[in-house]
N, C-alpha and C positions, 0 to 999 in steps of 0.2 A: 708176504714178499717184499725188500725192499728196494725203492724204488728212486734213485740219485738226484739230487735238484735239477742235474741238468743230464741234457741227451749225451750219452755216450758215443764213443766211435763205434762203428761197425766192424771191424778188423777181417771179417769173414761170413759170406752168404751162402747158400745156394742159389744157383739159378735157375730161370724158370724150366729150364730142360737137364735138370740135375746136374749141370756142371759148378763150378766155382769161384765166386767172386773175391778176391784177398787183397786186402790195401798193400800194396807195399813199402813197406816201414825202413824200407832202405832210399824212400825218400823225403822222412819226415824228418824237420817239421818244413822245410821247405816247399814241398810239393805235395799234392793228395794225389795220388793215382791209384785205382784200380785194377787189378789183373784179371782176365777172363780166363781159368784153366781149365783143360777140357781132357788132361789126360795122366797118368800116372809122371812120365820123363817132364811135362810140365810142372806137378806139384813138388818131384823132386828136385828142381829145380830151385823153386821159390824156397824149400827148408833149405839145402846148402846154402844157396847167396843171402840167409836170414830175411829175407823176404816176408817172413811170417817169423814173428819172434816170442820168447817167454814158453816155460814149460808145459802150462796148459793148453796155449795155443795151438802148440806143435803138435803137440797129440790128436787135437780136434781137426786137424789139420789133414794128418799123415791119415785117419780112419776117413774122413769127405775122398781123399786121395786113394784109397781101396777104392771106393764106387767109382772110381773112373777106369778102371779095367773091364768094368762090365756095361760101357754105354751101350757097346752094341748086342743087339739082341739076336737070338738062334744061337750062340754056343750051346756046345752038349754041355753036361754035369762036368765032366771031367777036365774039359778044355777052361769051365770058368772058375774049376778050383784052382787049376795050374795058373791061370791068368792072378788072381788072389794070392796065390803063394808066392809068384814071381813078384808082383807090386809088394808087397809088403816086403820081399827081401829088397828091390829096389829101394822105396822108400827108408827101410831100417840104415841100411848103409850111406843115407846120407849125412846121419848124427847118432854115431854108434853109442856117445852114454847119454843122448836123450832119453831120459827112464821114460817119462809119461809118452815118447811118441812109443817105444819097444811096448809098453804098457797094451797101449789101446790098438797096433797091430797086429798082436799077440790076440787080442779081445774080436778083433773083425776076422783073422784067420780061424778062430774056435766056431765063430758063429757062422762062415761060410759054410765051414765042413759037419758043420751040426745041422745046418737048415736041410730038409728035403725035396726035391725036385731038382726043377731042371734052372739053367742059367737067370732066368726071370725071375724066377722064387728065391733066389743068390742074390740077385742085385735089390731086389726090395728088402730083404732080411739087411744086406750090408747097410742099405739105406736108410732102415730104422737103426740100426744099433750106431751109425754116427751119428743120427739124429740125438740119440738115447745117450750116448757121450757125452756131447756137446751140452744138453738139458742136463744133465747131471753134474757138469760143471758150472753151470750157471746157477743153480741151486745151490752148488761147494760155496760159491760168492758169495752169494746173498747169506749162506749162514752164517762166514766167517765175519759179516759185515753185522750182523746183528749182535753174536758174541762178541767179539772185540771193541763193540761201542762203547762197553764201559771203560775198557781199557784208555780210552780217549779223552780225556777232561778236557773242561772247555779252554781256550786260549793255547792249547797243547801244539807241539813243534813236532812232528812227527819226518823221519828221514827212514825211507825204505831201502833197501839192497837191490838191484836187480829189477828185471823188468816185473810189476808185481800188479798194475793196474790194470785198466779194460785193451786196452792192448795186447796186453800176452792172454788172455785168457778169454773165457765161452763168456765170462757175464763180467761183472762191476770190479773185476778183480781180486787176488789175495789180499795183502797187506794193504793196499788202498782201501779196500772195502769198508773197513771202519771207520776211515775220514770220510769216507761219503755218506754212511750212516750219521758219523756226528754232525758234520752238515748238514743232513737231513733233519737234524732232531735242533736243529738252531744253534748247535758251539757254534765257536771261532774259531 
């Protein structure tokens, strides 16, 4: 696994009680403020207001947002599945054209409906699925960095279009990952 030569910002994280800590990107670069989100409406507002940016990170945030629908134990299986379906509808409506968001929400919905047991089992399965989506994105960023390294010669000038770094993904970035890899390899 490639590790960048400098610490990367952490735009999203789980809190100790499985809420979400999210970097409010609308305040950058002047201010660094993290939001504590513990509900589907809070995540929906963050996505709609562009507090979270970048297609991969929006998908990860949406998946983590679905988990917030089941933060209260004791629900029946039917109520839990209805809450998941509603969370996916609400979160999906925030960005109708966001492919990664809708892909992640569909994956979360399928996992919920395929999980046997009650609300607690579904919640645990959704936490694991959201984490898997994040971990897969991080691994994808690492692979892009390794494979793209050969495209960045010493002294290269690189221009990326759109949000393609660590603030936009679950890892070191997409188009920016090879730049980190090149820097790590000693290239200017």
